[in-house]
Backbone as CSV, one residue per row, in Angstrom:
resi,resn,N_x,N_y,N_z,CA_x,CA_y,CA_z,C_x,C_y,C_z
1,MET,-58.704,-69.916,-29.411,-57.983,-68.829,-28.620,-57.262,-69.527,-27.565
2,THR,-56.129,-69.314,-27.585,-55.246,-69.899,-26.503,-55.048,-68.766,-25.494
3,ALA,-55.003,-69.133,-24.398,-54.663,-68.089,-23.317,-53.184,-67.793,-23.154
4,GLN,-53.045,-66.525,-23.240,-51.626,-65.957,-23.129,-51.317,-65.518,-21.724
5,PRO,-50.134,-65.742,-21.208,-49.888,-65.214,-19.894,-49.923,-63.806,-19.795
6,PRO,-50.357,-63.225,-18.722,-50.446,-61.813,-18.658,-49.174,-61.000,-18.554
7,GLU,-49.123,-59.889,-19.200,-47.887,-59.242,-19.327,-47.538,-58.665,-17.860
8,PRO,-46.274,-58.689,-17.425,-45.947,-58.261,-16.167,-45.986,-56.630,-16.072
9,THR,-46.561,-56.175,-15.043,-46.786,-54.739,-14.805,-45.716,-54.172,-13.828
10,GLY,-45.065,-55.011,-13.164,-44.097,-54.474,-12.082,-42.734,-53.990,-12.809
11,PRO,-41.736,-53.887,-11.944,-40.423,-53.472,-12.460,-39.794,-54.573,-13.360
12,SER,-39.311,-54.130,-14.472,-38.663,-54.967,-15.383,-37.186,-55.165,-14.819
13,PRO,-36.543,-56.230,-15.196,-35.206,-56.429,-14.727,-34.103,-55.493,-15.418
14,ASP,-34.579,-54.803,-16.483,-33.576,-53.965,-17.092,-33.994,-52.495,-17.149
15,GLY,-34.803,-51.985,-16.209,-35.230,-50.673,-16.305,-36.512,-50.375,-15.304
16,PRO,-37.092,-49.223,-15.585,-38.307,-48.838,-14.761,-39.443,-49.591,-15.124
17,PRO,-40.475,-49.627,-14.283,-41.672,-50.376,-14.629,-42.164,-50.086,-15.964
18,ARG,-42.658,-51.126,-16.666,-43.396,-51.110,-17.932,-44.855,-51.091,-17.823
19,ARG,-45.421,-50.502,-18.696,-46.848,-50.639,-18.755,-47.229,-51.525,-19.805
20,LYS,-48.502,-51.941,-19.820,-48.874,-52.874,-20.907,-48.801,-52.272,-22.232
21,GLY,-48.202,-52.915,-23.148,-48.169,-52.264,-24.454,-46.983,-51.394,-24.751
22,SER,-46.033,-51.121,-23.762,-45.016,-50.113,-24.046,-43.716,-50.884,-24.036
23,GLY,-43.530,-51.834,-24.795,-42.346,-52.648,-24.978,-41.340,-52.068,-25.878
24,HIS,-41.618,-50.819,-26.442,-40.664,-50.208,-27.422,-39.538,-49.481,-26.638
25,ARG,-38.267,-49.760,-27.029,-37.181,-48.973,-26.427,-36.505,-48.240,-27.440
26,TRP,-35.866,-47.144,-27.022,-35.153,-46.202,-27.943,-33.842,-47.004,-28.201
27,PRO,-33.073,-46.610,-29.349,-31.840,-47.271,-29.674,-30.817,-47.021,-28.604
28,SER,-30.922,-45.954,-27.734,-29.830,-45.728,-26.746,-30.004,-46.756,-25.613
29,GLY,-31.098,-47.397,-25.618,-31.282,-48.437,-24.398,-32.143,-47.900,-23.338
30,ALA,-32.362,-46.597,-23.362,-33.226,-46.029,-22.301,-34.722,-46.195,-22.822
31,PRO,-35.552,-46.468,-21.826,-37.082,-46.659,-22.183,-37.528,-45.317,-22.610
32,ARG,-38.619,-45.410,-23.316,-39.330,-44.110,-23.775,-39.837,-43.388,-22.521
33,GLY,-39.535,-41.971,-22.451,-40.076,-41.335,-21.406,-39.166,-41.384,-20.188
34,GLY,-38.113,-42.207,-20.190,-37.321,-42.225,-19.021,-36.152,-41.204,-19.088
35,PRO,-35.250,-41.197,-18.104,-34.202,-40.148,-18.010,-33.233,-40.335,-19.389
36,SER,-32.872,-39.141,-19.919,-32.067,-39.204,-21.079,-30.713,-38.860,-20.719
37,ARG,-29.707,-39.157,-21.686,-28.243,-38.844,-21.341,-27.929,-37.503,-21.372
38,THR,-28.697,-36.715,-22.072,-28.400,-35.230,-22.161,-28.607,-34.524,-20.782
39,GLY,-29.357,-35.011,-19.849,-29.465,-34.366,-18.574,-28.418,-34.723,-17.613
40,ARG,-27.609,-35.840,-17.989,-26.685,-36.216,-16.886,-25.149,-35.612,-17.308
41,LEU,-24.467,-35.541,-16.298,-22.976,-35.093,-16.638,-22.162,-36.342,-16.958
42,SER,-21.335,-36.193,-18.002,-20.385,-37.342,-18.257,-19.182,-37.321,-17.303
43,ARG,-18.560,-38.442,-17.309,-17.302,-38.539,-16.498,-16.227,-37.574,-16.901
44,ARG,-16.155,-37.319,-18.251,-15.173,-36.406,-18.646,-15.523,-34.900,-18.227
45,SER,-16.730,-34.495,-18.273,-17.067,-33.134,-17.717,-16.806,-32.973,-16.375
46,LEU,-17.100,-34.111,-15.647,-16.868,-34.082,-14.068,-15.332,-33.975,-13.747
47,VAL,-14.549,-34.654,-14.614,-13.185,-34.580,-14.380,-12.611,-33.122,-14.819
48,LEU,-13.127,-32.683,-15.867,-12.696,-31.311,-16.288,-13.074,-30.168,-15.284
49,SER,-14.413,-30.298,-14.727,-14.748,-29.343,-13.829,-13.931,-29.430,-12.481
50,GLY,-13.620,-30.697,-12.157,-12.762,-30.890,-10.896,-11.499,-30.323,-11.107
51,ALA,-10.818,-30.570,-12.317,-9.491,-29.999,-12.627,-9.451,-28.594,-12.633
52,LEU,-10.636,-28.021,-13.296,-10.673,-26.468,-13.330,-10.823,-25.886,-11.890
53,LEU,-11.571,-26.526,-11.063,-11.650,-26.112,-9.614,-10.313,-26.218,-8.937
54,ALA,-9.549,-27.226,-9.182,-8.224,-27.465,-8.572,-7.311,-26.161,-8.992
55,VAL,-7.337,-25.979,-10.428,-6.479,-25.002,-10.931,-6.759,-23.570,-10.325
56,VAL,-8.126,-23.361,-10.234,-8.610,-22.038,-9.685,-8.042,-21.975,-8.219
57,TRP,-8.204,-23.048,-7.392,-7.792,-22.999,-6.061,-6.260,-22.782,-5.962
58,LEU,-5.446,-23.480,-6.754,-3.975,-23.333,-6.825,-3.609,-21.833,-7.155
59,VAL,-4.347,-21.282,-8.141,-4.045,-19.926,-8.543,-4.294,-18.998,-7.299
60,LEU,-5.362,-19.079,-6.639,-5.639,-18.408,-5.487,-4.676,-18.493,-4.317
61,VAL,-4.360,-19.784,-4.034,-3.469,-20.002,-3.129,-1.978,-19.429,-3.336
62,PHE,-1.555,-19.581,-4.526,-0.206,-19.026,-4.862,-0.301,-17.597,-5.004
63,GLY,-1.401,-17.010,-5.510,-1.583,-15.622,-5.539,-1.633,-14.906,-4.243
64,SER,-2.275,-15.501,-3.237,-2.173,-14.920,-1.878,-0.820,-15.043,-1.270
65,ALA,-0.108,-16.116,-1.515,1.255,-16.265,-1.111,2.196,-15.221,-1.663
66,LEU,1.980,-14.967,-3.009,2.794,-13.941,-3.599,2.534,-12.562,-3.061
67,ALA,1.180,-12.326,-2.776,0.863,-11.091,-2.237,1.477,-10.815,-0.752
68,ASP,1.570,-12.008,-0.004,2.100,-11.849,1.256,3.619,-11.691,1.206
69,VAL,4.258,-12.293,0.241,5.674,-12.102,0.041,6.026,-10.571,-0.393
70,ASP,5.195,-10.128,-1.239,5.359,-8.707,-1.714,5.208,-7.747,-0.521
71,ALA,4.168,-7.974,0.269,3.989,-7.130,1.471,5.140,-7.215,2.505
72,ALA,5.596,-8.488,2.545,6.879,-8.656,3.507,8.101,-7.925,2.871
73,HIS,8.226,-7.917,1.590,9.310,-7.085,1.046,9.156,-5.553,1.187
74,ARG,8.039,-5.134,1.051,7.692,-3.709,1.277,7.964,-3.349,2.765
75,ARG,7.652,-4.209,3.689,7.837,-3.865,5.174,9.366,-3.985,5.477
76,ALA,9.967,-4.889,4.767,11.524,-5.035,4.975,12.283,-3.728,4.458
77,GLU,11.817,-3.330,3.380,12.320,-2.063,2.815,12.149,-0.810,3.639
78,GLN,10.887,-0.672,4.181,10.628,0.328,5.139,11.451,0.147,6.428
79,THR,11.585,-0.975,6.831,12.423,-1.164,8.045,13.815,-0.939,7.787
80,ARG,14.370,-1.162,6.592,15.776,-0.657,6.369,15.831,0.699,6.204
81,ALA,14.900,1.399,5.597,14.939,2.831,5.586,14.934,3.454,6.912
82,ASP,13.981,2.995,7.885,13.916,3.437,9.233,15.207,3.177,9.947
83,ASN,15.864,2.005,9.685,17.162,1.632,10.388,18.272,2.557,9.959
84,ALA,18.164,2.898,8.621,19.280,3.783,8.092,19.016,5.192,8.724
85,ALA,17.843,5.579,8.842,17.686,7.024,9.512,17.986,6.985,10.905
86,LEU,17.778,5.961,11.645,18.138,5.890,13.121,19.690,5.787,13.198
87,GLN,20.304,5.064,12.318,21.800,5.004,12.275,22.395,6.351,12.149
88,GLU,21.804,7.049,11.068,22.334,8.461,10.824,22.227,9.408,12.044
89,ARG,21.034,9.266,12.660,20.628,9.997,13.901,21.697,9.650,15.019
90,LEU,21.976,8.338,15.203,22.972,7.879,16.185,24.285,8.508,15.949
91,GLU,24.777,8.587,14.604,26.062,9.107,14.353,26.151,10.595,14.671
92,GLN,25.048,11.273,14.337,24.964,12.663,14.574,25.044,12.957,16.122
93,GLY,24.396,12.130,16.840,24.364,12.214,18.336,25.787,12.030,18.893
94,ARG,26.510,11.029,18.328,27.908,10.692,18.673,28.739,11.859,18.329
95,ALA,28.592,12.532,17.174,29.484,13.615,16.906,29.179,14.816,17.686
96,GLU,27.813,15.069,18.108,27.554,16.075,19.067,28.053,15.905,20.440
97,ILE,28.126,14.654,20.960,28.815,14.369,22.226,30.304,14.660,22.204
98,GLU,30.915,14.225,20.990,32.325,14.605,20.804,32.524,16.119,20.829
99,LEU,31.689,16.855,20.228,31.812,18.259,20.201,31.608,18.905,21.567
100,MET,30.728,18.459,22.283,30.435,18.922,23.663,31.541,18.633,24.708
101,GLN,32.428,17.589,24.403,33.467,17.313,25.183,34.827,18.089,24.854
102,THR,34.760,18.897,23.775,36.001,19.674,23.517,36.082,20.862,24.482
103,ASP,37.419,21.183,24.675,37.753,22.360,25.493,37.113,23.672,24.830
104,GLU,37.152,23.782,23.629,36.530,25.146,23.065,35.021,25.189,23.356
105,PHE,34.371,24.203,23.284,32.884,24.259,23.565,32.650,24.494,25.009
106,LEU,33.383,23.830,25.858,33.234,24.008,27.318,33.579,25.494,27.737
107,ARG,34.651,26.068,27.161,34.933,27.532,27.340,33.770,28.440,26.953
108,GLN,33.252,28.244,25.727,32.195,28.989,25.241,30.922,28.914,26.170
109,GLN,30.644,27.737,26.583,29.515,27.532,27.576,29.853,28.256,28.950
110,ALA,30.958,28.019,29.364,31.279,28.821,30.579,31.162,30.378,30.476
111,ARG,31.598,30.937,29.371,31.336,32.358,29.122,29.829,32.714,29.017
112,ALA,29.140,31.775,28.530,27.636,32.070,28.441,27.068,32.147,29.883
113,TYR,27.615,31.420,30.771,27.225,31.512,32.139,27.952,32.498,33.124
114,GLY,28.732,33.392,32.392,29.524,34.323,33.111,30.789,33.871,33.874
115,MET,31.405,32.642,33.462,32.563,32.141,34.032,33.604,32.334,33.039
116,GLY,34.041,33.496,32.695,35.007,33.634,31.686,36.462,33.603,32.170
117,GLU,37.408,33.940,31.458,38.845,33.820,31.897,39.103,35.148,32.726
118,ARG,40.366,35.019,33.187,40.744,36.271,34.096,40.831,37.451,33.144
119,GLY,40.388,38.492,33.723,40.486,39.857,33.029,39.127,40.144,32.290
120,GLU,38.393,39.142,32.068,37.141,39.347,31.269,36.037,39.748,32.101
121,ARG,35.225,40.769,31.624,34.128,41.184,32.461,32.911,40.602,31.827
122,ALA,32.128,39.992,32.678,30.768,39.337,32.054,29.719,40.468,32.042
123,PHE,29.010,40.538,30.996,27.994,41.413,30.794,26.764,40.702,30.128
124,ALA,25.694,41.277,30.288,24.399,40.739,29.744,23.484,41.957,29.534
125,LEU,22.557,41.911,28.610,21.747,42.973,28.285,20.509,42.889,29.327
126,GLU,20.018,43.996,29.686,18.856,43.991,30.723,17.661,43.543,29.923
127,ALA,16.698,43.032,30.637,15.442,42.637,30.040,14.738,43.873,29.584
128,GLY,14.039,43.797,28.382,13.365,44.976,27.885,14.297,45.855,27.125
129,THR,15.524,45.551,26.899,16.363,46.543,26.203,15.852,46.537,24.662
130,PRO,15.797,47.696,24.056,15.399,47.784,22.643,16.391,47.225,21.763
131,LEU,15.959,46.732,20.578,16.889,46.140,19.701,17.565,47.214,18.979
132,MET,18.779,46.877,18.500,19.493,47.842,17.669,18.983,48.052,16.240
133,GLU,19.102,49.193,15.747,18.617,49.387,14.301,19.383,48.510,13.432
134,PRO,18.751,47.925,12.451,19.401,47.070,11.512,20.425,47.849,10.691
135,ILE,21.627,47.251,10.329,22.652,47.840,9.507,22.365,47.548,8.007
136,PRO,22.116,48.504,7.216,21.848,48.199,5.819,23.093,47.875,5.184
137,PRO,22.961,46.885,4.137,24.142,46.587,3.203,24.446,47.857,2.468
138,LEU,25.654,47.868,1.909,26.057,49.080,1.126,25.272,49.141,-0.129
139,GLY,24.855,50.393,-0.413,23.971,50.683,-1.647,22.591,50.295,-1.530
140,ILE,22.168,50.045,-0.375,20.657,49.797,-0.194,20.154,50.735,0.923
141,SER,19.010,51.345,0.599,18.487,52.230,1.648,17.230,51.514,2.381
142,LEU,17.273,51.727,3.692,16.154,51.048,4.410,14.940,51.833,4.407
143,GLU,14.904,53.075,3.924,13.661,53.854,3.918,12.845,53.385,2.631
144,PRO,11.538,53.189,2.853,10.770,52.779,1.666,10.664,53.845,0.598
145,PRO,10.577,53.457,-0.613,10.533,54.386,-1.664,9.248,55.226,-1.760
146,ALA,9.331,56.357,-2.217,8.086,57.338,-2.213,6.957,56.663,-2.953
147,ALA,5.789,56.807,-2.502,4.660,56.226,-3.208,4.392,56.935,-4.515
148,ARG,4.387,56.117,-5.611,4.002,56.764,-6.943,2.829,56.098,-7.430
149,SER,2.042,56.958,-8.330,0.821,56.389,-8.991,1.294,55.527,-10.096
150,PRO,0.283,54.691,-10.539,0.549,53.811,-11.702,0.996,54.485,-12.860
151,LEU,0.541,55.759,-13.066,0.940,56.470,-14.362,2.346,56.952,-14.240
152,GLU,2.737,57.279,-13.022,4.216,57.662,-12.872,5.110,56.441,-13.016
153,GLU,4.600,55.307,-12.547,5.403,54.089,-12.760,5.619,53.840,-14.305
154,TRP,4.508,53.956,-15.005,4.653,53.734,-16.455,5.604,54.645,-17.100
155,PHE,5.535,55.966,-16.746,6.454,56.952,-17.262,7.888,56.661,-16.923
156,LEU,8.081,56.239,-15.693,9.411,55.933,-15.325,9.937,54.674,-16.030
157,LEU,9.004,53.819,-16.241,9.462,52.464,-16.928,9.680,52.839,-18.478
158,LEU,8.887,53.664,-19.143,9.088,53.910,-20.546,10.164,54.898,-20.882
159,PHE,10.399,55.959,-19.963,11.161,57.089,-20.278,12.366,57.199,-19.284
160,GLY,12.455,56.359,-18.379,13.509,56.347,-17.462,13.547,57.550,-16.602
């Protein structure tokens, strides 16, 4: 019997520590019971997930930019509509100023204040004066029609 050197029990140069009698390795090169390749992510899957993350980020960035542009367009349209309404109001104000500066308008307002032309007598109704009776158009009576029963209404409708 020759003495054999003892088997090393510490870390082996090519992997985790080995125990006595466990020199068998799997064909993949990983020792038995060690980490397998199925639990790790490959480089390709890491690159693909990084690319997917970049694409999602770009979609979100450009989507928010497009939403901002759309909101700005809506605000611009609303501002244009408001501006057009204000421009129309300005034109109406200018036309009203021109009307107020005409002689006809000034004469009418002077008569309203009792400053008419020579020979005109100013008058005004006293406070509390009753209103005039309305003038009916031709062919229409202002008196309400006589009350009829529903049966009379049917007879009138059917037989004239």
